N, C-alpha and C positions, 0 to 999 in steps of 0.2 A: 261203583258195579251198576248202579241204577241208571247213570248216563250210557256206560257199555251197554247194557241190555236194549235200553230206549233205541240207542243208535244201531245197534244189531237189528232190531225191530224194523225201524225205519229204512235201512238198506234193503231188507228183504221186501218190504213192502214196494219199495220205490222199483226193484228188480223185477217184481211180479208185474207191476203198473205198466212197467216198459215192455216188458216181454207180452203183455195183451195187446198192447197199442201195435207193436210189430206186427202181430200175427194178424190183427184187424187190418191194418195196411195191407200184408200181403196178399188176404183173403181179397180185400178189395180192389187189388189190381189183378187178381186172378179172374175173377169174376166180370170186371169190366172188360179184360182182353177175351175171355170166353162171349159175351153177349155182343161184342163189336164182330167177332167172327161169325156168330149167328147171323147178326144183321146183313154181313156180306154175302153169306151163303144164300139168303134171302134175295138180294138184289141178284146174283148170279142166277139162280133159278128164274128171276122173271125175265132176265135177258134171254136166257135160254129158251124160256116160253115163248116170246115174239120172234126170235130167231126161228124157231121149228115152225111156227105159225107161218112166217112170211115164205120160209122153202117150201112148205106144204102148198100156199098160195100158187107161187112162182111154178112149181111143177105141174100143178092142175092145168093152170093157164097154157104153160106149153103143150101139156098133152092135147089140150082142146082144139089149139090153134093149128099145131104143126104134125099132128099124130100120124096121119096117113103118109106124106112125104117121109117123114122121119124114120119110120119103121123101114120104107122100101130102101131108103139109103143105108140104113144099118144091115140090111140082109145082102146088098150088094156088096158090100165091103167085108164081109165075114163076121158080123155081129158088132156089138159096143153097146153103150149106154150113154144118155145125156144127164148129166147132173151140173146143177149151178156152181158148184164147186170141183168139178172134174177138170182133165187137163184137154179133153176133147172139145172143140168148138164148131159149131155149125156156121159153114160159110154159105151165107144168101146169094153172093156174087157168082159162085161156081155152081151151088146146089150139089154141093159134094161135102163129105168129111174129111177135113185136111189131117196128114198125118201128123202124128206127136213128134217123131223125129225129122228134120230135114236139115236145110243148110243153117247158118248163124242168124241170117236176116229172117228167115222164117220163124226161127225160135223165140228171137226179140219181139217181133209180132204177136206170137202167141202168149208170151208172158205179159206183154203190155195188155193184151186184151183181157187175160185172166185178172190181172190188178184192177183194170177199170171195173171188170165185173164185180171182183168182191167188195171193191169201195163203194160202189154203186149199192150193193146189196145191204152193207152194213150201215151205209148213209141211211136208208130206207127203215131199217130195223130201229136205228137210233129215233128216228123221226116218229115211227110208231110207238115208241116206248114214252117219248115226251109228250105225243098227242092223246094217247090211249091208255096208258099205264093208270092214271087216276080214276079212269072209267071203272075199273074192275074194283070190285068190294075186298075190304081188308081180308076177309075170312078166305078169299081165293087168292090173293097176292102172300099173306102169311098163314098156310094152312095150319090148325092148331097141334095136328098129330106130327107135322113136319118140324114146327118149331119145338115142339117137346123133343123130338129125336136129335135136331141139331144143339138145343141146351144140354142135354144129357151127353152127347159126344164131346163138346167142347170142354165141359166141365171136366169129364174124365182124363181127356187128354191133357190137361191142366193140373191134374191130380187132385182133384175135387169132387170124390165118390160120395155124395150125400144127397139126401132128398131135398126137393124143391118144388114150391108153387108158383105158377106164373099168371098173368094176364097180359092182354093186349087193348090199351085204352087209345080213344082218339084225341084230336086236339082239346076237346073239352074235358078231359078227365074222365068221360064217360066209358065203363068198361064193354067193349065189343064182344070178348069173350075171355072166360078165366076157367083155372082148374078148381076141382070140389071144395079143396081146402084153401084157397088163397086168401079169401076175406077174413076166414077165421084166424089164419096165421097173421095176417096184418093187424088184426086186434092185438095180438099178443106182442107183435115185434114191429115196430114202424120203421125199423131200417131195412127199406127197400131198394133194390139195385135196378135203374133205369137203362134203357139204351133204345134211341131213336132208330125207327124202321123206316128205310125210304125217305131221307131227309131231304133228296134233291127233287122230290115229286112237285109238280106244280099245282098251283092254288091252295097252297098249304095242305095237301091231303095225306100228309105223313101219319104216322102211329108212332105208339111208344110201347115197348115191351120193358114189364116190370116183373120182377122176380124177387121173392123173399124165401128164405132159409130157415125153416123151423128149428134146425138142429145146428145153427150156426155157433151158439154159445160154446156147444160141446166141443165143436172143432177148434175154436179159439182158445179154450181153456184146458185143451188137451195137453198144450206145451207147457203148461204151468202147474200140472198137477202133481209134478215131481216135487215141487217147492213147499206143497202143503205139510206134508209130514216135518220138514224143518220149521216152518212157521209155526206149526202146533207144538214143537217141543221148545221154540223159544218162549211161546206163551205160558207153557208147563214151567220152564225155568223162572221165567217172572213170577209166576203164582207162588212158586217156592222161596224165591227172594223176598216176595211180600210178607208169605207167612213166615219166614225166618226172621226179618226185621219186627214185626208185631211180637214173636216169641221174645225177640231179646228186650224189647221196651218192656214187655210184660215181667219179665225175669229182672230187669232194671227194677221196675215198680215194686217187686215184690222184695227185692234186697234191700231197698230205701225203706220199705214198710217194717221189715223186720228190724233194721238198724233202729228206725224211730223206736219200734216197739220195745227194744232192749233198753235205750236211753229213757224211755218213758218209765218202764218197770225198775230201772235202778233208781230212779228220782222217785218213785212210788214206793219203793222198799225202804228208802231212808228214813221217810218219816215214822212210821209204824216202829222201824227197829230203834230209832231215835227216843220215841215215847216210851217204849218197853225199857229201854236203858235207863231212862231218868225214872221210870217209877221202880225200878230194881234198885237204883241208888238209894231212892226214898226210903226203901224197906231197910237198907242199911243203917238208916238213921234211927237211933233209939228213941228220939222224940216222935217221930211218925209211928214206930211201933206201938208206944203208948197212947197214940190218940187213934180212938176207934175210927173216928171222921176221916182222919188222913189215911188211914191204912185202908178203910174201904173205898177212898177215892183211888188210891194207888193201885189195888186190885181191878177196880173197875177199868182203868187206863189200860192196864196189861190185858184184860179180857177182850175188850173192843178193839185194840190195835192187834192182838192175835188173830180176831177174826178178820180183821182188815187185810192182814199178812195172807192169812190164808186163802182170802178172796183173790188177792193179786196172785197167789201161786196156783191158783185153779186158773186163772186168765192165761198164764205162761202155758199150763197144761192143754189147754184149749188149741193154743196157737200151735203148739209142737205135734199136738196129736190129729190136727183137722183132717189130714190127709190121708192118715193111717188108722183112723178110729175102728173102722171094720173088724182090723186083726186084733184090737184090744178090747173089745167089749165083752162084759160078762154080765150077759142076760140073767136075770133071776126074777122069782116072784116078789114083787114090790107093792106095799099100799101105798096108792098115789096121793089119797086124803093125808096120811101120816107125813108123807115126805113134805107135801105143800103146807102143811100146818106149821113144821118145823122150820122152812124157809120162811114163813111169814111173820114168825114169833123173831126170828134171826132179822130180817128186815126192818122190824117195826121200829127199832131204834132211830134209823137211816131216816124212814118217813118222818116220824116225829120230829127229827131235828130241823126239818123244813115246814114244820107247823102243820104236817098233813096225817092222814090216816089211812089204814090198811085193812081190809074186811076180808074173811077168809068165810065163804058160805059153802061149806062142803056137804053137800047133800045126794051125794051119790049112794045107791044102795049097794053095788059091789065096785069097789076102787081098785081091785088087785088087777096089775098089770104086769108084762112080762119086759121088763126094762133093765138097763144098766142103772144102778141107784144113783152112782156119782154123777153120770152125764144128764141123768133125770133132774136131779137137782141143780144141776147147773144151767138147764134149760130154763126152769122157773126162775131162777136167780137172775139170768139174763135179761127176761122178759119183765121183771120187777125193776131191774137196774135202768132198762131203756125207758121205763116210765117216769121214773124219776129224772133221768137227764133231759128227757124233752117235756119236762113238767112248764106250765105256764106261771108267769111272774106275777100277775094281779091276782090269783086264787091258789090257795093251799091244795097240794095235791091230795087226790082221793084216789086209793087203788083198791080194787075189788079182785079176788079171786075165788072162782066158783066151780064146784063139780056138778055134775049130773049124768046119769044113764040113758041117754037117748034110745036104747034098744037094748037087748038080752047079751048083746056082743061086744058093745063099746062103751067107753067113757069119754065125757066132753069135759075138756077144762077151758075156762074162758079167763083171760087176764085182761080185765079193763081199767082204764084210766081215763082223766079230764085233762090231758096235756095239749100239747099245740096242735096234735093231727098230723096227719100225712096228706099230700096231694095226692090227686087220682093216678096221675103219672107214675109217682115213685112208687105208689103200691105194688105195681108190678115186677118192679126191681128190688124192694127192699130185702129179697131173700139172696141175692146174689152176693157173690164173694167180692168184699171191698167196696160193695156199692154204699155209700152214705148220704143220707138225706140231707139236702141245704136246710139250715136252720136260720137262715136269715141274717139279723145281725148279732146272733149270738156266737159268741167264740169259746165258752167255757166248756162246751160239750167236748170231750175227747174220745177218741175210737179210732178203729181201723177198719169199720165196715164188715167185722168178722162174727159180731155176736148173733144177728139173726140169721146169718149162712150157717152158723154152727147149730143153733136151734133147727133149722130147716132141715138140716142134714141128720142129727139125731133122731128127729121125729120120723123122717123117712126110713132110717134104719131100724127104727122099733116098729115098723109096719103100720104107722099112722099118718095124718095128714095136719097141716096147719094152714091156715088162711088169717087174713088180716082185714079188718073193715076200720075205716076211719073217716073223719070229717074236720076239715081244718077249723081249728079254733074251738073244738068241742071236746076231742079226744080220740084215742085208738081202742081198738077191741083185736085180740088176738085168740082164735079159737082152736083149739088142738082136741084131734079125735084119734082115740088109741085103742086098739083091740085089747079086750079084757084077757087076763090070763085063764086059760081052758086045759 
């Protein structure tokens, strides 16, 4: 599924890339054609300029030389006109106007004369262009307003109705003139389209027309906008796929943890049950009944193993009720000092088993809180159990539980130990579900990362807060702050 999604995404991206490239190439072709036509129009305008100028000069010369006789002959023949490109020719030999129509020979002579005249006229115009075109400044040869009109016309003719900025530069790339927004547009987009103007000018007096399109990207990407929703849905589908995979792995982890938990609990239940069963069998023995010492030993075993079994049952209860505790909580008025004192007394035997001590400094003036007694008991029990689990091997464990009233509306409960401590990076995560602090080479610490997560959730549901302070190698301190019962 991942390969399929990645393949689909790759194909879409490649399609969009090719579409953009094709649109770019098409745009470049249309602009190149448009600018070529602009340059051709300017060359035709320059040719027309020299042709008009030559005709004006020729007509003025003819009027000055033959003005009087020419007018007289026209009047005698009923009117007429002289023009360098007309079919009427001035015959200097007969000093009269030849008729337009005559015999075939006369017509050939007339056409030949007209052809020679037109040829001479064009040759002279071409010579003038070659000799004098470069003498004109570029601003006259390519008028800025005319260039703008030509560019706009050619772009619209090719279907590019979009804003543009342009400039005309000389051979040294110095700007002769440009539009107001040209330089700013070039800074934003260096994709400038160029066309040489008057490339056949002598002495290298050509110029270059440069055009930039500020909204080119809108034109290019307009062809692939319809693909964006498809690309968005593909990314959304990929995100959902990744989320599903994460969820599957998380559920798999939870399933493994629950299976391990059940297996561990089965093993943990076997030991106290076996001990209780053995003690019960001892009580059936008359010799044990008659011996006060053996009787006391059997009753102590039963009592201790019953507590141990009760603790394991409470762990199972915590596991099963972790995600639905809010629906089963029974908040009531509870004396926090009394509950803590009871838990400390119960846990004292386990601490002494490791040669340690546990002290209760219950100094609160008002210990009454609104909590679920069973869950509150489990909270204190879990904190003490963690202190023993993560004790140091080189010193005897020392635990202290103290209470106080920092103000009139809260009680503070502090559980402190001298264990291995917690690293600063781990302190931020210890209250997360299933997170376990690395204990280095220690492999005897069992658990599933639920204890402190359970503690944090319960304290939060009680309306309180909990924070941890620790230093590696010196111990940890858990500070609980609960609102008083009012």
